[in-house]
N, C-alpha and C positions, 0 to 999 in steps of 0.2 A: 937385344935390349933386355936388361935385367931390371926387375922391379923388386925392391926390398921393402918390406913392411916391418915397422917395429911393434905393431900391435896385430892381434888376430883379427882378420876380417870376417865378419859374421853376416851372412845373407839369409833372408827369409823369402822364399819363393811361394807365392799364393796363387793357386790356379782354380778355375771354376769347374772343371770337369775331369773325371779320371782319365788319365793318359795325356792330358795337356802338358804335363811336365817334359814329355819327349820333345816338345818344341824348344826347350832350353837345355837339352842334354849336353850339347857341345859347350855352351856357356858354363853350366855347372861343373862339368869335367875340368875346364880350364881354371875355374876358380879354386877347386879343390886340389888339382894336381900341380898347377903352376904357381898359384899364390898361397897355397896351404890354407885356404879359407874353410870356415865351417858353414855348411849349407843345410838349412832345414826347409822342409817342403810341407805345405799345408794344401789339402784339396778340399774345397768347400762345394758341396753339392747336395741337393735334396734327393737325388737318386731316381726321380720319376722317369727320366728318359730311358734309363737302362731297364727299369722295371716294366715300363710300358711296352717296350719292344723285346722283352726277354723270352716270349713264347717260342721262338725258333730254337732256343738253347735247351728247352726242357728236356729233349731226348738225350742230351749229353749228361743229364743229372738224374738218371733213372726215372724220367717222366715226372719229377717233382714239379708241382705247379708253381711257377715263378711269376705269374701275373694274375690279375683279378679276373 
């Protein structure tokens, strides 16, 4: 089945957490590669979850304090 669009399909994907966009990877790939769509991604987060649990990663960053 072939779909032909006369206009450019534009999609805005809004996610609430970093890495949530991976849930839609196949969908976004299909949009861009099969339908030649334009896809924009917005991640809206306050960052407190990552900051709160970042202590375990401090050793990877030369012991920079990543949490309060």
